[in-house]
C-alpha positions as CSV (number, residue, x, y, z in Angstrom):
1,M,46.8,-77.2,194.3
2,I,48.1,-80.6,193.2
3,P,50.4,-81.9,195.9
4,I,53.9,-80.8,195.0
5,P,57.3,-81.2,196.6
6,L,58.4,-78.2,198.6
7,Q,61.7,-78.2,196.8
8,T,59.9,-77.9,193.5
9,L,58.0,-74.9,194.8
10,S,61.1,-73.4,196.2
11,N,62.8,-73.8,192.8
12,F,59.8,-72.0,191.1
13,A,60.3,-69.1,193.6
14,A,64.1,-69.0,193.0
15,G,64.6,-69.4,196.7
16,T,66.9,-71.1,199.2
17,L,65.1,-73.9,201.1
18,R,65.9,-74.8,204.7
19,G,64.0,-77.9,205.6
20,D,62.5,-81.1,204.1
21,G,62.3,-80.5,200.4
22,S,60.4,-83.8,199.8
23,R,57.4,-82.8,201.9
24,L,54.3,-82.4,199.7
25,V,52.4,-79.1,200.0
26,T,48.9,-78.4,198.8
27,N,48.2,-74.7,199.3
28,V,49.9,-71.3,199.1
29,N,48.4,-68.3,201.0
30,T,49.2,-64.8,202.0
31,D,46.6,-64.5,204.9
32,S,48.1,-65.3,208.3
33,R,44.6,-66.0,209.6
34,K,44.0,-68.9,207.2
35,I,46.6,-71.5,208.1
36,T,46.0,-75.2,207.3
37,A,48.3,-78.3,207.3
38,G,50.4,-78.4,204.2
39,L,50.2,-74.7,203.6
40,V,53.0,-72.4,202.4
41,F,52.7,-68.9,203.8
42,V,54.2,-66.0,201.8
43,A,55.1,-63.0,203.9
44,L,54.2,-60.0,201.8
45,V,55.3,-56.5,202.7
46,G,53.1,-53.6,202.0
47,D,53.1,-49.8,202.7
48,K,51.3,-50.3,206.0
49,F,52.1,-53.9,207.0
50,D,54.8,-56.5,207.1
51,A,53.6,-60.1,207.3
52,H,57.0,-61.1,208.6
53,D,55.6,-59.9,211.9
54,F,53.3,-63.0,212.0
55,I,55.8,-65.7,211.1
56,P,56.1,-67.2,214.6
57,Q,52.3,-67.5,214.8
58,V,52.0,-68.9,211.3
59,A,54.6,-71.5,212.0
60,A,53.1,-72.5,215.3
61,A,49.7,-72.8,213.6
62,G,50.9,-75.6,211.4
63,A,52.3,-74.1,208.2
64,A,54.5,-76.4,206.2
65,A,56.8,-73.6,205.2
66,V,57.1,-69.8,205.2
67,V,58.5,-67.7,202.3
68,V,60.4,-64.8,203.7
69,S,62.8,-62.1,202.4
70,K,64.5,-61.6,205.8
71,I,65.3,-63.7,208.9
72,N,64.6,-62.4,212.3
73,P,66.8,-64.0,215.0
74,A,64.0,-63.4,217.5
75,W,62.0,-66.2,215.8
76,G,64.4,-68.8,217.0
77,A,64.1,-72.3,215.6
78,L,60.8,-72.4,213.6
79,P,58.9,-75.7,213.5
80,C,58.5,-75.5,209.7
81,A,60.6,-75.1,206.6
82,V,61.8,-71.7,205.4
83,I,62.2,-70.5,201.8
84,E,64.3,-67.4,201.7
85,V,63.9,-65.1,198.7
86,G,65.0,-61.6,197.7
87,D,61.4,-60.3,197.3
88,T,58.3,-62.2,198.5
89,L,55.9,-60.7,196.1
90,L,58.1,-61.6,193.1
91,A,58.5,-65.1,194.7
92,L,54.7,-65.5,194.8
93,Q,54.4,-64.5,191.2
94,N,57.3,-66.8,190.2
95,M,55.7,-69.7,192.0
96,A,52.4,-69.1,190.2
97,R,54.2,-68.9,186.8
98,G,56.1,-72.2,187.5
99,Y,53.0,-74.0,188.8
100,R,51.0,-72.8,185.8
101,Q,53.5,-74.5,183.5
102,H,53.8,-77.5,185.7
103,H,49.9,-78.0,185.8
104,A,49.4,-76.9,182.1
105,P,45.7,-76.1,182.0
106,L,44.0,-74.1,179.3
107,I,44.3,-70.5,180.6
108,I,41.8,-68.0,179.3
109,G,42.7,-64.4,180.3
110,L,40.0,-61.8,180.6
111,T,40.2,-58.0,180.9
112,G,38.2,-54.9,180.0
113,S,36.9,-51.7,181.3
114,N,33.4,-53.0,182.2
115,G,31.9,-56.4,182.8
116,K,35.1,-58.3,183.6
117,T,33.8,-60.3,186.5
118,S,30.3,-60.9,185.0
119,T,31.9,-62.1,181.7
120,K,34.4,-64.2,183.7
121,D,31.5,-65.9,185.6
122,L,29.6,-66.5,182.3
123,A,32.7,-67.9,180.5
124,A,33.3,-70.3,183.4
125,I,29.8,-71.5,183.2
126,V,30.1,-72.1,179.5
127,M,33.5,-73.7,179.6
128,A,32.3,-76.1,182.3
129,R,30.3,-77.8,179.6
130,K,33.5,-79.0,178.1
131,C,35.9,-79.6,181.1
132,Q,36.5,-79.0,184.8
133,T,36.9,-75.2,185.0
134,R,38.2,-72.9,187.7
135,A,37.9,-69.1,187.7
136,T,39.2,-66.1,189.6
137,F,37.4,-66.0,192.9
138,G,35.4,-62.7,193.3
139,N,37.6,-60.1,191.7
140,L,41.0,-61.3,192.9
141,N,42.4,-60.0,189.6
142,N,45.6,-58.1,190.5
143,H,49.3,-58.9,190.9
144,I,48.5,-60.8,194.1
145,G,45.1,-62.2,193.4
146,L,46.0,-63.7,190.0
147,P,49.0,-65.7,191.3
148,L,46.8,-67.1,194.1
149,T,44.2,-68.1,191.5
150,L,46.7,-70.0,189.5
151,L,48.2,-71.7,192.6
152,S,44.6,-72.8,193.6
153,L,44.3,-75.1,190.5
154,R,43.6,-78.6,191.6
155,E,43.8,-82.1,190.2
156,G,41.4,-82.4,187.3
157,D,41.1,-78.6,186.6
158,Q,41.6,-78.4,182.8
159,C,40.7,-74.7,182.3
160,C,41.1,-71.6,184.3
161,I,39.5,-68.2,183.6
162,T,41.8,-65.6,184.9
163,E,40.4,-62.1,185.3
164,M,43.0,-59.3,184.9
165,G,42.4,-55.8,186.3
166,M,44.5,-52.7,186.0
167,N,44.5,-49.0,186.9
168,H,48.1,-48.0,186.0
169,P,50.2,-48.5,182.8
170,G,52.1,-51.7,182.6
171,E,50.0,-53.8,185.0
172,I,48.4,-56.1,182.4
173,K,51.9,-57.1,181.1
174,V,52.9,-58.2,184.5
175,L,49.7,-60.4,184.7
176,T,50.1,-61.9,181.2
177,D,53.7,-62.8,181.9
178,I,52.6,-64.8,184.9
179,A,49.5,-66.5,183.4
180,D,50.9,-67.0,179.9
181,P,47.3,-67.2,178.5
182,D,46.3,-69.6,175.7
183,A,43.2,-67.5,174.9
184,A,41.8,-64.1,175.8
185,I,38.5,-62.1,176.1
186,L,38.6,-58.3,176.0
187,T,35.1,-57.1,177.1
188,N,35.5,-53.4,176.0
189,V,37.6,-50.3,176.3
190,G,35.9,-47.6,178.4
191,M,36.9,-44.7,180.6
192,A,37.5,-46.6,183.9
193,H,40.8,-45.6,185.5
194,I,41.2,-42.5,183.3
195,E,42.6,-40.7,186.4
196,Y,45.8,-42.7,186.1
197,M,45.7,-43.6,182.4
198,V,45.0,-40.0,181.2
199,T,43.4,-40.9,177.8
200,Q,41.0,-43.6,176.5
201,D,43.6,-44.5,173.8
202,A,46.1,-45.2,176.6
203,I,43.5,-47.5,178.3
204,A,43.0,-49.3,174.9
205,W,46.7,-49.8,174.5
206,E,47.0,-51.2,178.0
207,K,44.0,-53.5,177.6
208,A,45.3,-54.7,174.2
209,T,48.4,-56.1,175.9
210,L,46.4,-59.2,176.9
211,P,45.1,-60.3,173.4
212,A,48.4,-59.3,171.8
213,Q,50.3,-61.7,174.2
214,V,48.2,-64.8,173.1
215,K,50.4,-66.8,170.9
216,R,49.7,-68.0,167.3
217,G,47.3,-70.9,167.4
218,G,45.4,-69.4,170.4
219,I,42.0,-67.7,170.4
220,V,41.1,-64.1,171.1
221,V,37.5,-62.8,171.4
222,L,36.9,-59.1,171.1
223,N,33.7,-57.0,171.4
224,A,32.1,-56.4,168.0
225,N,30.4,-53.3,169.4
226,D,33.6,-51.6,170.6
227,K,35.3,-49.0,168.4
228,Y,38.8,-50.2,169.3
229,S,38.4,-53.9,168.4
230,E,39.4,-53.4,164.7
231,L,42.7,-51.7,165.7
232,I,43.4,-54.3,168.4
233,T,42.9,-57.1,165.9
234,R,45.9,-55.9,163.9
235,H,48.2,-56.4,166.9
236,C,47.1,-60.0,167.6
237,Q,49.0,-63.1,166.4
238,A,46.2,-65.4,167.6
239,T,43.0,-66.1,165.7
240,V,40.5,-63.3,166.5
241,S,36.7,-63.7,166.7
242,T,34.2,-61.0,167.6
243,A,30.9,-61.1,169.5
244,G,28.3,-58.5,170.3
245,V,24.7,-57.4,170.2
246,G,23.5,-57.1,166.7
247,C,26.9,-57.9,165.1
248,G,29.9,-60.2,165.3
249,D,30.9,-63.8,164.5
250,V,28.6,-64.6,167.4
251,S,25.7,-62.1,167.7
252,A,22.8,-61.6,170.0
253,S,19.5,-60.3,168.5
254,H,15.8,-60.0,169.1
255,L,16.2,-59.1,172.7
256,R,13.1,-59.5,174.9
257,A,13.6,-58.2,178.4
258,D,11.4,-58.7,181.5
259,A,11.8,-58.2,185.2
260,T,13.9,-61.4,185.7
261,G,16.2,-61.4,182.6
262,T,16.4,-61.3,178.8
263,S,15.5,-63.8,176.1
264,F,17.3,-63.5,172.8
265,T,18.7,-65.3,169.7
266,L,22.3,-66.2,169.5
267,D,23.7,-66.6,166.0
268,F,26.8,-68.7,165.8
269,G,27.9,-68.0,162.2
270,G,24.5,-69.0,160.9
271,E,23.5,-71.6,163.5
272,K,20.9,-69.9,165.6
273,V,19.7,-70.9,169.1
274,E,17.2,-69.4,171.4
275,T,18.7,-68.3,174.7
276,R,17.5,-67.1,178.0
277,L,19.8,-65.2,180.4
278,P,18.3,-64.9,183.9
279,I,20.2,-61.7,184.5
280,L,19.0,-58.1,184.0
281,G,20.4,-55.8,181.4
282,E,21.2,-55.6,177.7
283,H,24.9,-55.1,178.6
284,M,24.8,-58.5,180.2
285,V,23.6,-60.0,176.9
286,G,26.8,-58.5,175.3
287,N,28.9,-60.2,178.0
288,A,27.1,-63.5,177.4
289,A,27.8,-63.2,173.7
290,L,31.5,-62.9,174.5
291,A,31.5,-65.9,176.7
292,A,29.4,-67.9,174.2
293,C,31.9,-67.0,171.4
294,M,34.9,-68.3,173.5
295,G,33.0,-71.5,174.3
296,W,32.1,-72.0,170.6
297,R,35.7,-71.5,169.5
298,Q,36.8,-74.0,172.1
299,G,34.5,-76.6,170.5
300,I,31.3,-76.4,172.6
301,A,28.0,-76.9,170.7
302,P,25.7,-73.8,170.5
303,A,22.8,-75.7,172.1
304,N,25.0,-76.6,175.1
305,I,26.2,-73.0,175.4
306,A,22.6,-71.7,175.4
307,D,21.7,-74.2,178.1
308,A,24.6,-73.1,180.2
309,L,23.7,-69.4,179.9
310,N,20.1,-70.2,180.9
311,Q,21.4,-71.4,184.3
312,A,23.8,-68.5,184.8
313,K,24.3,-66.8,188.2
314,L,26.8,-64.0,188.8
315,T,29.0,-62.9,191.6
316,G,26.9,-60.9,194.1
317,G,26.4,-57.2,193.7
318,R,26.0,-57.3,190.0
319,V,22.4,-56.5,188.7
320,E,21.1,-58.8,191.4
321,P,17.3,-58.6,192.0
322,K,16.3,-58.4,195.7
323,V,12.8,-57.9,197.0
324,V,12.5,-56.2,200.4
325,N,9.0,-55.3,201.8
326,G,7.5,-55.5,198.3
327,I,10.1,-53.2,196.8
328,Q,12.3,-54.6,194.0
329,F,15.9,-53.6,194.4
330,I,18.5,-54.1,191.6
331,D,21.7,-54.5,193.6
332,D,24.4,-53.4,191.2
333,T,26.6,-52.0,193.9
334,Y,29.9,-53.8,193.4
335,N,31.5,-51.1,191.2
336,A,30.7,-48.4,188.7
337,N,32.1,-46.2,186.0
338,H,30.4,-44.0,183.5
339,D,29.6,-46.8,181.0
340,S,28.3,-49.2,183.6
341,M,26.2,-46.4,185.2
342,I,24.6,-45.7,181.8
343,A,23.9,-49.4,181.3
344,G,22.4,-49.8,184.7
345,L,20.1,-46.8,184.2
346,R,19.1,-48.0,180.8
347,T,18.2,-51.4,182.4
348,L,16.1,-49.6,185.1
349,S,14.2,-47.6,182.5
350,T,13.0,-50.8,180.8
351,L,11.5,-52.4,183.9
352,G,7.7,-52.5,183.9
353,K,5.1,-49.9,184.8
354,A,6.0,-49.4,188.4
355,R,7.8,-46.3,189.7
356,R,11.5,-46.4,188.9
357,V,14.1,-44.9,191.2
358,A,17.9,-44.6,190.7
359,V,20.0,-44.3,193.9
360,L,23.5,-43.5,192.9
361,G,26.9,-43.0,194.5
362,R,30.2,-41.6,193.3
363,M,32.4,-43.0,190.5
364,G,36.1,-43.3,191.5
365,E,39.4,-42.8,189.6
366,L,38.1,-40.1,187.2
367,G,40.6,-37.4,188.1
368,A,40.1,-34.1,186.3
369,I,37.0,-35.2,184.4
370,A,35.1,-36.3,187.6
371,E,32.6,-33.5,187.6
372,A,31.9,-33.7,183.9
373,E,31.4,-37.5,184.0
374,H,29.1,-37.4,187.1
375,R,27.0,-34.6,185.4
376,R,26.8,-36.7,182.2
377,V,25.3,-39.6,184.2
378,G,22.9,-37.2,185.9
379,E,21.8,-35.7,182.5
380,F,21.3,-39.2,181.1
381,A,19.2,-40.2,184.1
382,G,17.1,-37.1,183.6
383,S,16.5,-38.0,180.0
384,L,15.0,-41.4,180.9
385,K,12.0,-39.8,182.6
386,L,12.6,-41.9,185.8
387,D,10.4,-41.2,188.8
388,A,13.3,-40.1,191.0
389,V,17.0,-39.8,191.1
390,F,18.7,-39.9,194.5
391,S,22.4,-39.5,195.2
392,V,24.4,-40.4,198.3
393,G,27.7,-39.2,199.6
394,G,30.0,-36.2,198.9
395,S,30.1,-33.6,196.2
396,E,30.9,-36.0,193.4
397,A,27.6,-37.8,193.9
398,A,25.8,-34.5,194.3
399,W,26.8,-33.5,190.8
400,I,24.6,-36.4,189.6
401,T,21.4,-35.1,191.1
402,A,22.3,-31.5,190.3
403,A,22.4,-32.5,186.6
404,S,19.2,-34.7,186.5
405,K,16.9,-31.7,186.2
406,A,14.2,-33.5,184.2
407,V,13.1,-35.7,187.2
408,P,12.6,-35.2,190.9
409,S,16.0,-35.5,192.5
410,E,17.5,-35.3,196.0
411,H,21.0,-35.7,197.5
412,F,21.7,-37.3,200.9
413,P,24.8,-37.0,203.0
414,D,24.9,-40.7,204.0
415,H,23.3,-44.1,203.4
416,A,21.1,-44.0,206.5
417,A,19.4,-40.7,205.5
418,C,18.8,-42.0,202.0
419,A,17.3,-45.3,203.3
420,A,15.0,-43.3,205.6
421,R,13.7,-41.2,202.7
422,L,13.1,-44.4,200.7
423,R,11.1,-45.9,203.5
424,E,8.9,-42.8,203.5
425,W,8.5,-42.5,199.7
426,L,8.4,-46.0,198.2
427,C,5.4,-48.1,197.6
428,E,5.0,-51.8,197.0
429,G,5.9,-52.7,193.4
430,D,8.4,-49.8,192.9
431,V,11.8,-50.6,191.4
432,V,15.1,-49.2,192.8
433,L,18.6,-49.3,191.2
434,L,21.5,-49.2,193.7
435,K,24.8,-48.4,192.0
436,G,28.1,-46.7,192.7
437,S,31.9,-47.4,192.9
438,R,33.1,-49.8,195.5
439,S,34.2,-46.9,197.7
440,A,30.7,-45.6,197.8
441,R,29.4,-48.7,199.6
442,M,26.0,-48.3,198.1
443,E,24.9,-51.7,199.4
444,Q,24.6,-50.0,202.8
445,V,21.5,-48.2,201.6
446,L,19.8,-51.6,201.3
447,T,21.2,-52.7,204.7
448,H,19.6,-49.6,206.4
449,F,16.4,-50.0,204.5
450,S,16.1,-53.7,205.4
451,A,16.7,-52.9,209.1
452,S,13.6,-50.7,209.3
């Protein structure tokens, strides 16, 4: 962060400062293992931990200040300043809100059921053609990660792409109140988190909170291929543009896929540029169109946008090609829901003449519809005439292979057993898709395979 007086940060947090308020601080953190000089440590309290237990160690390690909601006499005289607040999580969020207004960058909020992190990465690459841009690191997109992202803004950062995730009602409102976005991208409305949200309409309402919060004069980009976009537009006060594959104010067409990515034409309201995305999957082209539309509305020339996309690279574990012992793996293991599973399988089905194998794990947070959704994925995999469909893990994953009757299928209890079968069965040139929810840890299949 830009060096800021400790008293100013304390004021943002609505806290009581004990110590030198004129000292400049440069970082805010919640991890007691990562202490540097000038750092402010926020002692969060969770269901299974209380960071107040680490205050003496944090202070001794060189923290400039600690933010606490209680004082323990056993600490004695700490060698750092103390900011006392009523609730440390709320203080962290208030500090981020205050610092965001103090720094005043362009904030582009981003949410959606699928493709959030990929679209965030692509939007950051595009926006960097106009100004120094920072983005949410990895997927730190919740009520703790988003404040830390905002507090990480440094001197010269003029734009920040803030990813916003949710799985319960009301969570997007909390994040938009902190970030106060000037612009927004909504990737799509799917079935992710249906366990807690109950209906897709409820998910749409929750996701729509972000674009609806962007003020008049701001910019909102919606997915032209999503059935909810027309309804969401009616609730926006900002200027709305759409982007998608085959339609939208910015549209991608004439897709030509190969083993390393997709070439296509991007049409910016009549100005067409040829574009190459070195990332697998038609769904990634849709994400690129959303990022391109935001960049265009922010004044970046189409040719510069196309050049930026041509050099794109995503956060790991997202349709990432990896070759091991002559076998091409598509590492899409970071997360999964029904829509992204279908997209991944469709991508696999387009790849060359080699044998194509899907290795799939469970999809989380589906509640009462878990069996139906896993079976739908299995049926779709079967319809693609793949060479094999393997599943790994418990009964949820087993539903996939049980439903994929049109192709050879097999279920494995764990990653090691699946990797052993792959070593026996695969030949050089075969292509393997690895995908499942984060809890399925499908990347471990590749770890075991590589260790052979």
